[in-house]
BALOBA-1460 file (C-alpha; in Angstrom, 3 decimals):
// residues 376
<rec num="1" residu="x" x="133.027" y="162.425" z="63.609"/>
<rec num="2" residu="x" x="131.745" y="161.550" z="67.101"/>
<rec num="3" residu="x" x="128.602" y="163.606" z="66.439"/>
<rec num="4" residu="x" x="127.986" y="161.716" z="63.213"/>
<rec num="5" residu="x" x="128.363" y="158.300" z="64.969"/>
<rec num="6" residu="x" x="125.944" y="159.229" z="67.793"/>
<rec num="7" residu="x" x="123.427" y="160.650" z="65.320"/>
<rec num="8" residu="x" x="123.626" y="157.507" z="63.211"/>
<rec num="9" residu="x" x="123.126" y="155.249" z="66.237"/>
<rec num="10" residu="x" x="120.092" y="157.275" z="67.319"/>
<rec num="11" residu="x" x="118.553" y="157.027" z="63.858"/>
<rec num="12" residu="x" x="119.141" y="153.251" z="63.742"/>
<rec num="13" residu="x" x="117.593" y="152.850" z="67.214"/>
<rec num="14" residu="x" x="114.536" y="154.833" z="66.221"/>
<rec num="15" residu="x" x="114.244" y="152.849" z="63.027"/>
<rec num="16" residu="x" x="114.552" y="149.535" z="64.926"/>
<rec num="17" residu="x" x="112.033" y="150.571" z="67.600"/>
<rec num="18" residu="x" x="109.622" y="151.823" z="64.977"/>
<rec num="19" residu="x" x="110.065" y="148.572" z="63.064"/>
<rec num="20" residu="x" x="109.251" y="146.462" z="66.157"/>
<rec num="21" residu="x" x="106.092" y="148.425" z="66.822"/>
<rec num="22" residu="x" x="105.106" y="148.101" z="63.181"/>
<rec num="23" residu="x" x="105.746" y="144.364" z="63.323"/>
<rec num="24" residu="x" x="103.748" y="144.001" z="66.545"/>
<rec num="25" residu="x" x="100.901" y="145.947" z="65.045"/>
<rec num="26" residu="x" x="101.050" y="144.007" z="61.802"/>
<rec num="27" residu="x" x="101.372" y="140.446" z="63.196"/>
<rec num="28" residu="x" x="98.335" y="139.013" z="65.001"/>
<rec num="29" residu="x" x="99.111" y="137.763" z="68.506"/>
<rec num="30" residu="x" x="97.285" y="134.762" z="70.073"/>
<rec num="31" residu="x" x="95.445" y="135.631" z="73.279"/>
<rec num="32" residu="x" x="93.467" y="133.491" z="75.709"/>
<rec num="33" residu="x" x="90.571" y="134.267" z="78.002"/>
<rec num="34" residu="x" x="91.144" y="133.283" z="81.618"/>
<rec num="35" residu="x" x="88.586" y="131.161" z="83.436"/>
<rec num="36" residu="x" x="88.113" y="130.532" z="87.133"/>
<rec num="37" residu="x" x="87.928" y="126.847" z="88.079"/>
<rec num="38" residu="x" x="88.131" y="124.421" z="90.970"/>
<rec num="39" residu="x" x="91.385" y="122.538" z="90.491"/>
<rec num="40" residu="x" x="92.583" y="119.313" z="92.101"/>
<rec num="41" residu="x" x="96.374" y="119.118" z="92.061"/>
<rec num="42" residu="x" x="98.177" y="115.919" z="93.162"/>
<rec num="43" residu="x" x="100.491" y="116.116" z="96.144"/>
<rec num="44" residu="x" x="103.197" y="113.462" z="96.518"/>
<rec num="45" residu="x" x="104.107" y="111.637" z="99.733"/>
<rec num="46" residu="x" x="106.552" y="108.835" z="100.523"/>
<rec num="47" residu="x" x="104.588" y="105.655" z="101.266"/>
<rec num="48" residu="x" x="105.215" y="102.531" z="103.331"/>
<rec num="49" residu="x" x="103.489" y="99.501" z="101.804"/>
<rec num="50" residu="x" x="102.253" y="96.641" z="103.974"/>
<rec num="51" residu="x" x="100.108" y="93.595" z="103.320"/>
<rec num="52" residu="x" x="96.667" y="93.729" z="104.910"/>
<rec num="53" residu="x" x="97.630" y="90.597" z="106.863"/>
<rec num="54" residu="x" x="101.246" y="89.806" z="107.686"/>
<rec num="55" residu="x" x="102.339" y="87.439" z="110.454"/>
<rec num="56" residu="x" x="105.486" y="85.647" z="111.532"/>
<rec num="57" residu="x" x="105.260" y="81.858" z="111.687"/>
<rec num="58" residu="x" x="107.003" y="80.600" z="114.851"/>
<rec num="59" residu="x" x="107.430" y="77.197" z="116.386"/>
<rec num="60" residu="x" x="105.286" y="76.357" z="119.410"/>
<rec num="61" residu="x" x="107.252" y="73.247" z="120.429"/>
<rec num="62" residu="x" x="110.840" y="72.123" z="120.909"/>
<rec num="63" residu="x" x="112.493" y="69.714" z="118.461"/>
<rec num="64" residu="x" x="114.310" y="69.224" z="115.164"/>
<rec num="65" residu="x" x="112.975" y="70.631" z="111.897"/>
<rec num="66" residu="x" x="112.046" y="67.492" z="110.005"/>
<rec num="67" residu="x" x="110.511" y="68.738" z="106.724"/>
<rec num="68" residu="x" x="109.866" y="71.986" z="104.862"/>
<rec num="69" residu="x" x="106.889" y="71.313" z="102.605"/>
<rec num="70" residu="x" x="106.878" y="74.755" z="100.950"/>
<rec num="71" residu="x" x="109.393" y="76.993" z="99.246"/>
<rec num="72" residu="x" x="110.105" y="80.691" z="99.570"/>
<rec num="73" residu="x" x="107.690" y="82.838" z="97.563"/>
<rec num="74" residu="x" x="105.141" y="80.029" z="97.277"/>
<rec num="75" residu="x" x="101.420" y="80.797" z="97.520"/>
<rec num="76" residu="x" x="99.737" y="78.617" z="100.166"/>
<rec num="77" residu="x" x="96.191" y="78.002" z="101.362"/>
<rec num="78" residu="x" x="94.814" y="78.367" z="104.870"/>
<rec num="79" residu="x" x="95.461" y="75.186" z="106.904"/>
<rec num="80" residu="x" x="98.125" y="73.872" z="104.535"/>
<rec num="81" residu="x" x="101.047" y="72.140" z="106.322"/>
<rec num="82" residu="x" x="104.209" y="74.219" z="105.936"/>
<rec num="83" residu="x" x="106.723" y="72.447" z="108.210"/>
<rec num="84" residu="x" x="106.914" y="69.288" z="110.308"/>
<rec num="85" residu="x" x="108.930" y="68.984" z="113.514"/>
<rec num="86" residu="x" x="110.183" y="65.632" z="114.839"/>
<rec num="87" residu="x" x="107.089" y="64.316" z="116.646"/>
<rec num="88" residu="x" x="108.322" y="60.995" z="118.144"/>
<rec num="89" residu="x" x="108.663" y="62.237" z="121.728"/>
<rec num="90" residu="x" x="105.264" y="63.959" z="121.525"/>
<rec num="91" residu="x" x="103.623" y="60.764" z="120.285"/>
<rec num="92" residu="x" x="105.083" y="58.912" z="123.291"/>
<rec num="93" residu="x" x="103.720" y="61.590" z="125.595"/>
<rec num="94" residu="x" x="100.265" y="61.218" z="124.040"/>
<rec num="95" residu="x" x="100.406" y="57.422" z="124.440"/>
<rec num="96" residu="x" x="101.383" y="57.741" z="128.116"/>
<rec num="97" residu="x" x="98.582" y="60.262" z="128.702"/>
<rec num="98" residu="x" x="96.053" y="57.938" z="127.042"/>
<rec num="99" residu="x" x="97.199" y="55.017" z="129.224"/>
<rec num="100" residu="x" x="97.010" y="57.098" z="132.408"/>
<rec num="101" residu="x" x="93.526" y="58.263" z="131.474"/>
<rec num="102" residu="x" x="92.362" y="54.684" z="130.901"/>
<rec num="103" residu="x" x="93.808" y="53.700" z="134.275"/>
<rec num="104" residu="x" x="92.033" y="56.582" z="136.015"/>
<rec num="105" residu="x" x="88.722" y="55.700" z="134.354"/>
<rec num="106" residu="x" x="89.159" y="52.069" z="135.385"/>
<rec num="107" residu="x" x="89.756" y="53.067" z="138.996"/>
<rec num="108" residu="x" x="86.666" y="55.261" z="138.904"/>
<rec num="109" residu="x" x="84.567" y="52.336" z="137.650"/>
<rec num="110" residu="x" x="85.980" y="50.133" z="140.420"/>
<rec num="111" residu="x" x="84.957" y="52.661" z="143.040"/>
<rec num="112" residu="x" x="81.458" y="52.843" z="141.504"/>
<rec num="113" residu="x" x="81.112" y="49.080" z="141.935"/>
<rec num="114" residu="x" x="82.314" y="49.313" z="145.511"/>
<rec num="115" residu="x" x="79.777" y="52.045" z="146.251"/>
<rec num="116" residu="x" x="76.990" y="49.845" z="144.873"/>
<rec num="117" residu="x" x="78.118" y="46.956" z="147.113"/>
<rec num="118" residu="x" x="78.411" y="49.136" z="150.210"/>
<rec num="119" residu="x" x="75.034" y="50.739" z="149.555"/>
<rec num="120" residu="x" x="73.419" y="47.240" z="149.559"/>
<rec num="121" residu="x" x="75.192" y="46.340" z="152.797"/>
<rec num="122" residu="x" x="74.087" y="49.567" z="154.464"/>
<rec num="123" residu="x" x="70.488" y="48.805" z="153.504"/>
<rec num="124" residu="x" x="70.852" y="45.382" z="155.179"/>
<rec num="125" residu="x" x="72.451" y="47.069" z="158.236"/>
<rec num="126" residu="x" x="75.559" y="44.969" z="157.809"/>
<rec num="127" residu="x" x="77.942" y="47.953" z="157.849"/>
<rec num="128" residu="x" x="77.721" y="51.549" z="158.969"/>
<rec num="129" residu="x" x="77.088" y="54.462" z="156.623"/>
<rec num="130" residu="x" x="80.561" y="55.808" z="157.444"/>
<rec num="131" residu="x" x="82.172" y="53.256" z="155.138"/>
<rec num="132" residu="x" x="79.789" y="54.251" z="152.330"/>
<rec num="133" residu="x" x="80.589" y="57.942" z="152.770"/>
<rec num="134" residu="x" x="84.311" y="57.164" z="152.642"/>
<rec num="135" residu="x" x="83.809" y="55.318" z="149.358"/>
<rec num="136" residu="x" x="81.902" y="58.270" z="147.897"/>
<rec num="137" residu="x" x="84.780" y="60.566" z="148.898"/>
<rec num="138" residu="x" x="87.193" y="58.260" z="147.078"/>
<rec num="139" residu="x" x="84.937" y="58.490" z="144.029"/>
<rec num="140" residu="x" x="85.164" y="62.329" z="144.028"/>
<rec num="141" residu="x" x="88.932" y="62.048" z="144.148"/>
<rec num="142" residu="x" x="88.873" y="59.520" z="141.302"/>
<rec num="143" residu="x" x="86.713" y="61.854" z="139.184"/>
<rec num="144" residu="x" x="89.245" y="64.643" z="139.743"/>
<rec num="145" residu="x" x="92.046" y="62.305" z="138.638"/>
<rec num="146" residu="x" x="90.131" y="61.436" z="135.470"/>
<rec num="147" residu="x" x="89.607" y="65.147" z="134.689"/>
<rec num="148" residu="x" x="93.289" y="65.835" z="135.294"/>
<rec num="149" residu="x" x="94.350" y="63.018" z="132.985"/>
<rec num="150" residu="x" x="91.986" y="64.314" z="130.295"/>
<rec num="151" residu="x" x="93.649" y="67.730" z="130.499"/>
<rec num="152" residu="x" x="97.105" y="66.154" z="130.327"/>
<rec num="153" residu="x" x="96.063" y="64.140" z="127.266"/>
<rec num="154" residu="x" x="94.545" y="67.212" z="125.620"/>
<rec num="155" residu="x" x="97.731" y="69.226" z="126.199"/>
<rec num="156" residu="x" x="99.845" y="66.384" z="124.795"/>
<rec num="157" residu="x" x="97.639" y="66.161" z="121.718"/>
<rec num="158" residu="x" x="97.908" y="69.940" z="121.199"/>
<rec num="159" residu="x" x="101.708" y="69.753" z="121.394"/>
<rec num="160" residu="x" x="101.661" y="66.865" z="118.941"/>
<rec num="161" residu="x" x="99.493" y="68.874" z="116.530"/>
<rec num="162" residu="x" x="102.001" y="71.749" z="116.771"/>
<rec num="163" residu="x" x="104.645" y="69.512" z="115.218"/>
<rec num="164" residu="x" x="102.764" y="70.215" z="111.981"/>
<rec num="165" residu="x" x="103.026" y="73.967" z="111.336"/>
<rec num="166" residu="x" x="100.073" y="75.152" z="109.226"/>
<rec num="167" residu="x" x="99.286" y="78.368" z="107.331"/>
<rec num="168" residu="x" x="96.940" y="80.649" z="109.330"/>
<rec num="169" residu="x" x="95.468" y="82.130" z="106.105"/>
<rec num="170" residu="x" x="95.963" y="82.218" z="102.335"/>
<rec num="171" residu="x" x="99.154" y="84.041" z="101.484"/>
<rec num="172" residu="x" x="102.728" y="84.067" z="100.205"/>
<rec num="173" residu="x" x="105.626" y="82.481" z="102.094"/>
<rec num="174" residu="x" x="108.619" y="84.696" z="102.856"/>
<rec num="175" residu="x" x="112.213" y="83.637" z="103.461"/>
<rec num="176" residu="x" x="112.855" y="80.355" z="105.303"/>
<rec num="177" residu="x" x="115.976" y="80.996" z="107.432"/>
<rec num="178" residu="x" x="116.458" y="77.489" z="108.922"/>
<rec num="179" residu="x" x="117.673" y="74.315" z="107.234"/>
<rec num="180" residu="x" x="116.309" y="70.815" z="107.689"/>
<rec num="181" residu="x" x="117.549" y="69.191" z="110.894"/>
<rec num="182" residu="x" x="117.962" y="72.496" z="112.713"/>
<rec num="183" residu="x" x="117.204" y="72.348" z="116.425"/>
<rec num="184" residu="x" x="114.411" y="74.771" z="117.192"/>
<rec num="185" residu="x" x="112.862" y="75.982" z="120.411"/>
<rec num="186" residu="x" x="109.456" y="77.299" z="121.361"/>
<rec num="187" residu="x" x="109.152" y="80.679" z="119.596"/>
<rec num="188" residu="x" x="111.803" y="80.104" z="116.907"/>
<rec num="189" residu="x" x="111.026" y="82.028" z="113.697"/>
<rec num="190" residu="x" x="110.359" y="79.619" z="110.827"/>
<rec num="191" residu="x" x="109.127" y="82.072" z="108.167"/>
<rec num="192" residu="x" x="106.492" y="84.764" z="107.638"/>
<rec num="193" residu="x" x="103.354" y="84.847" z="105.522"/>
<rec num="194" residu="x" x="101.625" y="87.800" z="103.891"/>
<rec num="195" residu="x" x="98.135" y="88.099" z="102.452"/>
<rec num="196" residu="x" x="98.583" y="90.370" z="99.435"/>
<rec num="197" residu="x" x="95.075" y="90.284" z="97.973"/>
<rec num="198" residu="x" x="94.924" y="93.793" z="99.404"/>
<rec num="199" residu="x" x="97.574" y="96.058" z="100.855"/>
<rec num="200" residu="x" x="97.850" y="99.191" z="102.953"/>
<rec num="201" residu="x" x="99.907" y="102.289" z="102.237"/>
<rec num="202" residu="x" x="100.880" y="104.565" z="105.107"/>
<rec num="203" residu="x" x="101.951" y="108.138" z="104.343"/>
<rec num="204" residu="x" x="102.393" y="111.239" z="106.474"/>
<rec num="205" residu="x" x="100.786" y="114.623" z="105.823"/>
<rec num="206" residu="x" x="101.186" y="117.960" z="107.555"/>
<rec num="207" residu="x" x="98.698" y="119.258" z="110.085"/>
<rec num="208" residu="x" x="97.365" y="121.842" z="107.598"/>
<rec num="209" residu="x" x="96.829" y="119.148" z="104.964"/>
<rec num="210" residu="x" x="95.095" y="116.988" z="107.550"/>
<rec num="211" residu="x" x="92.715" y="119.819" z="108.485"/>
<rec num="212" residu="x" x="91.960" y="120.546" z="104.833"/>
<rec num="213" residu="x" x="91.268" y="116.863" z="104.132"/>
<rec num="214" residu="x" x="88.908" y="116.473" z="107.097"/>
<rec num="215" residu="x" x="87.004" y="119.662" z="106.268"/>
<rec num="216" residu="x" x="86.611" y="118.705" z="102.620"/>
<rec num="217" residu="x" x="85.371" y="115.260" z="103.619"/>
<rec num="218" residu="x" x="82.731" y="116.758" z="105.878"/>
<rec num="219" residu="x" x="81.630" y="119.403" z="103.384"/>
<rec num="220" residu="x" x="81.701" y="117.136" z="100.333"/>
<rec num="221" residu="x" x="81.334" y="113.498" z="101.469"/>
<rec num="222" residu="x" x="80.221" y="112.483" z="97.970"/>
<rec num="223" residu="x" x="83.387" y="113.870" z="96.328"/>
<rec num="224" residu="x" x="85.596" y="110.802" z="95.843"/>
<rec num="225" residu="x" x="88.675" y="112.810" z="94.785"/>
<rec num="226" residu="x" x="89.316" y="113.831" z="98.389"/>
<rec num="227" residu="x" x="89.761" y="110.259" z="99.589"/>
<rec num="228" residu="x" x="91.034" y="108.697" z="96.349"/>
<rec num="229" residu="x" x="94.796" y="108.273" z="96.045"/>
<rec num="230" residu="x" x="97.202" y="106.979" z="93.388"/>
<rec num="231" residu="x" x="100.269" y="104.833" z="93.989"/>
<rec num="232" residu="x" x="103.440" y="105.529" z="91.991"/>
<rec num="233" residu="x" x="105.792" y="102.546" z="92.042"/>
<rec num="234" residu="x" x="109.557" y="102.672" z="92.508"/>
<rec num="235" residu="x" x="110.181" y="102.558" z="88.731"/>
<rec num="236" residu="x" x="107.947" y="105.603" z="88.177"/>
<rec num="237" residu="x" x="105.009" y="103.656" z="86.759"/>
<rec num="238" residu="x" x="101.504" y="104.306" z="88.058"/>
<rec num="239" residu="x" x="99.778" y="101.397" z="89.779"/>
<rec num="240" residu="x" x="96.522" y="100.765" z="87.852"/>
<rec num="241" residu="x" x="94.283" y="100.295" z="90.902"/>
<rec num="242" residu="x" x="93.109" y="103.362" z="92.802"/>
<rec num="243" residu="x" x="93.286" y="103.421" z="96.584"/>
<rec num="244" residu="x" x="91.097" y="105.078" z="99.162"/>
<rec num="245" residu="x" x="92.008" y="106.765" z="102.425"/>
<rec num="246" residu="x" x="90.062" y="104.929" z="105.100"/>
<rec num="247" residu="x" x="91.594" y="105.985" z="108.404"/>
<rec num="248" residu="x" x="94.436" y="107.866" z="110.084"/>
<rec num="249" residu="x" x="96.533" y="107.734" z="113.235"/>
<rec num="250" residu="x" x="95.148" y="108.967" z="116.528"/>
<rec num="251" residu="x" x="97.778" y="111.627" z="117.218"/>
<rec num="252" residu="x" x="100.388" y="113.832" z="115.566"/>
<rec num="253" residu="x" x="104.090" y="113.069" z="115.624"/>
<rec num="254" residu="x" x="105.533" y="115.539" z="118.108"/>
<rec num="255" residu="x" x="108.862" y="115.614" z="116.330"/>
<rec num="256" residu="x" x="107.604" y="116.353" z="112.807"/>
<rec num="257" residu="x" x="104.078" y="117.684" z="113.390"/>
<rec num="258" residu="x" x="102.724" y="115.201" z="110.839"/>
<rec num="259" residu="x" x="100.087" y="112.501" z="111.006"/>
<rec num="260" residu="x" x="99.915" y="109.223" z="109.063"/>
<rec num="261" residu="x" x="97.041" y="108.347" z="106.748"/>
<rec num="262" residu="x" x="96.229" y="104.776" z="105.728"/>
<rec num="263" residu="x" x="94.908" y="103.945" z="102.264"/>
<rec num="264" residu="x" x="93.725" y="100.531" z="101.077"/>
<rec num="265" residu="x" x="94.430" y="99.120" z="97.594"/>
<rec num="266" residu="x" x="93.286" y="95.922" z="95.924"/>
<rec num="267" residu="x" x="95.999" y="93.706" z="94.442"/>
<rec num="268" residu="x" x="94.291" y="91.288" z="92.012"/>
<rec num="269" residu="x" x="97.462" y="90.480" z="90.053"/>
<rec num="270" residu="x" x="99.598" y="89.982" z="93.212"/>
<rec num="271" residu="x" x="102.055" y="92.546" z="91.815"/>
<rec num="272" residu="x" x="102.674" y="94.358" z="95.092"/>
<rec num="273" residu="x" x="104.598" y="92.606" z="97.853"/>
<rec num="274" residu="x" x="104.763" y="93.367" z="101.538"/>
<rec num="275" residu="x" x="107.482" y="95.950" z="102.217"/>
<rec num="276" residu="x" x="107.516" y="97.427" z="98.697"/>
<rec num="277" residu="x" x="108.250" y="101.135" z="98.224"/>
<rec num="278" residu="x" x="106.491" y="103.905" z="96.333"/>
<rec num="279" residu="x" x="104.875" y="107.319" z="96.514"/>
<rec num="280" residu="x" x="101.283" y="108.310" z="97.091"/>
<rec num="281" residu="x" x="99.573" y="111.027" z="95.088"/>
<rec num="282" residu="x" x="96.597" y="112.618" z="96.813"/>
<rec num="283" residu="x" x="94.522" y="115.425" z="95.349"/>
<rec num="284" residu="x" x="94.589" y="118.865" z="96.923"/>
<rec num="285" residu="x" x="91.738" y="121.205" z="96.035"/>
<rec num="286" residu="x" x="92.243" y="124.827" z="94.972"/>
<rec num="287" residu="x" x="88.845" y="126.499" z="94.784"/>
<rec num="288" residu="x" x="88.097" y="129.330" z="92.321"/>
<rec num="289" residu="x" x="91.606" y="129.715" z="90.931"/>
<rec num="290" residu="x" x="92.849" y="130.929" z="87.560"/>
<rec num="291" residu="x" x="95.251" y="128.811" z="85.522"/>
<rec num="292" residu="x" x="98.074" y="130.730" z="83.853"/>
<rec num="293" residu="x" x="100.170" y="128.805" z="81.302"/>
<rec num="294" residu="x" x="103.822" y="129.181" z="82.199"/>
<rec num="295" residu="x" x="104.602" y="130.063" z="78.566"/>
<rec num="296" residu="x" x="102.303" y="133.107" z="78.977"/>
<rec num="297" residu="x" x="104.200" y="134.473" z="82.005"/>
<rec num="298" residu="x" x="107.589" y="136.044" z="82.543"/>
<rec num="299" residu="x" x="109.684" y="137.040" z="85.541"/>
<rec num="300" residu="x" x="111.217" y="140.392" z="86.426"/>
<rec num="301" residu="x" x="113.200" y="140.681" z="89.647"/>
<rec num="302" residu="x" x="111.624" y="137.536" z="91.133"/>
<rec num="303" residu="x" x="108.098" y="138.720" z="90.363"/>
<rec num="304" residu="x" x="105.723" y="137.023" z="87.931"/>
<rec num="305" residu="x" x="103.952" y="138.995" z="85.192"/>
<rec num="306" residu="x" x="101.588" y="138.463" z="82.281"/>
<rec num="307" residu="x" x="100.586" y="140.820" z="79.517"/>
<rec num="308" residu="x" x="96.897" y="141.616" z="79.900"/>
<rec num="309" residu="x" x="95.014" y="142.773" z="76.813"/>
<rec num="310" residu="x" x="92.312" y="145.409" z="77.335"/>
<rec num="311" residu="x" x="89.229" y="146.003" z="75.191"/>
<rec num="312" residu="x" x="91.260" y="148.267" z="72.875"/>
<rec num="313" residu="x" x="93.801" y="145.465" z="72.312"/>
<rec num="314" residu="x" x="96.470" y="147.341" z="74.209"/>
<rec num="315" residu="x" x="98.814" y="145.224" z="76.334"/>
<rec num="316" residu="x" x="99.867" y="146.107" z="79.836"/>
<rec num="317" residu="x" x="102.043" y="144.122" z="82.237"/>
<rec num="318" residu="x" x="100.224" y="142.756" z="85.296"/>
<rec num="319" residu="x" x="101.934" y="141.066" z="88.231"/>
<rec num="320" residu="x" x="100.499" y="138.073" z="90.070"/>
<rec num="321" residu="x" x="101.498" y="135.795" z="92.942"/>
<rec num="322" residu="x" x="101.202" y="132.074" z="92.128"/>
<rec num="323" residu="x" x="99.664" y="129.816" z="94.765"/>
<rec num="324" residu="x" x="101.482" y="126.880" z="93.235"/>
<rec num="325" residu="x" x="103.544" y="126.055" z="90.205"/>
<rec num="326" residu="x" x="102.450" y="122.755" z="88.743"/>
<rec num="327" residu="x" x="103.736" y="121.275" z="85.484"/>
<rec num="328" residu="x" x="102.732" y="123.772" z="82.730"/>
<rec num="329" residu="x" x="100.605" y="126.092" z="84.873"/>
<rec num="330" residu="x" x="100.660" y="128.710" z="87.557"/>
<rec num="331" residu="x" x="97.655" y="128.726" z="89.888"/>
<rec num="332" residu="x" x="96.579" y="132.130" z="91.168"/>
<rec num="333" residu="x" x="93.581" y="133.973" z="92.560"/>
<rec num="334" residu="x" x="94.716" y="137.441" z="91.475"/>
<rec num="335" residu="x" x="93.630" y="137.539" z="87.835"/>
<rec num="336" residu="x" x="89.922" y="137.776" z="87.255"/>
<rec num="337" residu="x" x="87.568" y="135.595" z="85.314"/>
<rec num="338" residu="x" x="87.273" y="136.713" z="81.674"/>
<rec num="339" residu="x" x="90.584" y="138.608" z="81.648"/>
<rec num="340" residu="x" x="92.471" y="138.293" z="78.335"/>
<rec num="341" residu="x" x="96.210" y="137.723" z="78.308"/>
<rec num="342" residu="x" x="98.859" y="137.191" z="75.646"/>
<rec num="343" residu="x" x="99.150" y="133.439" z="75.181"/>
<rec num="344" residu="x" x="102.383" y="133.249" z="73.145"/>
<rec num="345" residu="x" x="105.115" y="135.676" z="72.204"/>
<rec num="346" residu="x" x="105.455" y="137.544" z="75.514"/>
<rec num="347" residu="x" x="109.180" y="137.998" z="74.790"/>
<rec num="348" residu="x" x="108.366" y="140.432" z="71.950"/>
<rec num="349" residu="x" x="105.735" y="142.429" z="73.869"/>
<rec num="350" residu="x" x="106.108" y="145.937" z="75.260"/>
<rec num="351" residu="x" x="103.927" y="147.606" z="77.815"/>
<rec num="352" residu="x" x="101.382" y="149.935" z="76.236"/>
<rec num="353" residu="x" x="101.694" y="148.564" z="72.707"/>
<rec num="354" residu="x" x="98.533" y="148.038" z="70.713"/>
<rec num="355" residu="x" x="98.390" y="144.682" z="68.927"/>
<rec num="356" residu="x" x="96.228" y="142.659" z="66.615"/>
<rec num="357" residu="x" x="94.730" y="139.661" z="68.414"/>
<rec num="358" residu="x" x="93.094" y="136.362" z="67.671"/>
<rec num="359" residu="x" x="91.869" y="133.589" z="69.955"/>
<rec num="360" residu="x" x="94.555" y="130.998" z="70.709"/>
<rec num="361" residu="x" x="94.162" y="127.616" z="69.078"/>
<rec num="362" residu="x" x="92.003" y="125.442" z="71.342"/>
<rec num="363" residu="x" x="94.181" y="122.445" z="70.495"/>
<rec num="364" residu="x" x="97.185" y="124.173" z="72.004"/>
<rec num="365" residu="x" x="95.199" y="125.041" z="75.105"/>
<rec num="366" residu="x" x="93.956" y="121.476" z="75.404"/>
<rec num="367" residu="x" x="97.486" y="120.138" z="75.011"/>
<rec num="368" residu="x" x="98.466" y="121.983" z="78.172"/>
<rec num="369" residu="x" x="95.994" y="119.977" z="80.252"/>
<rec num="370" residu="x" x="97.523" y="117.014" z="82.037"/>
<rec num="371" residu="x" x="95.843" y="113.814" z="83.191"/>
<rec num="372" residu="x" x="97.158" y="114.289" z="86.722"/>
<rec num="373" residu="x" x="95.337" y="117.602" z="87.124"/>
<rec num="374" residu="x" x="91.564" y="117.538" z="87.416"/>
<rec num="375" residu="x" x="89.455" y="120.579" z="86.606"/>
<rec num="376" residu="x" x="85.892" y="121.268" z="87.524"/>
């Protein structure tokens, strides 16, 4: 009985194996011809976003906050008055300085008249020249007093002008932490303003990526893909404007071994705010690589294989080491240009089996391409 069971199992196995080979020989299998390309694959980095111009608005005088003429988030123009500080004491100081200046000028004119009188008397030999020289010395002192009073008046006028806090450039007002009537001192933070017509993104790359970027820029300065970057916003959407890497830090971070790049973006719709978050995608070039669709590969004991098809349409398993796995592709340099591989149905293949082949549908091959990967 045992002999009959074993014999029956062997016959069924042979029949099944023979059937698979017959099916593989009878059914045409789609194959694709490999091509060597230059591929730009996006690399993702965490980005810090900053306005091109961002400053804190601080008080330059002491006093009470009298008015806030803008609101948080408001767009303002350069020179526009944002806040007023109680200016009464500064107006009094200006008035006193103006009066003191007038007094000093009057004294200077009086000395001029005295010098004219003494000069006439010296010519008539009525008095000695010593009295005239003393008057001229008093005039020099009076001129110094006038200059001093002018400086005092100018300083008072500057302080008075600082009671009106103005926007240093066009931009958007940030939070206003103080309330009307608050007592403020010289240097008190009133708000901040950011110019968001353009913004910077800072992101860190490794030393190897830095070297590759610099070399590619020198070898191919006309290739915009090296310096062009894409911003992915916090909600996963892609910012429509492209950015460009324009500079980098002067030294590497000793702790991480990375260096920060700075890219500039335009912001015509004012969508991006200072301090926003996102990720930067920058293209990395792989030269002369072969793209293997992941559906055409399989793994055995942590090694990657494809079924290559020779000129006799016989399949044989070939291993390869991927440089990178990106979306629907493996990138490798190990499979040659023009090599044919099984495009679909690798699960049913066996090494050494002869198959019928046809070229894979170009639409299916095209569907594998992704907009974030650039081929050349």
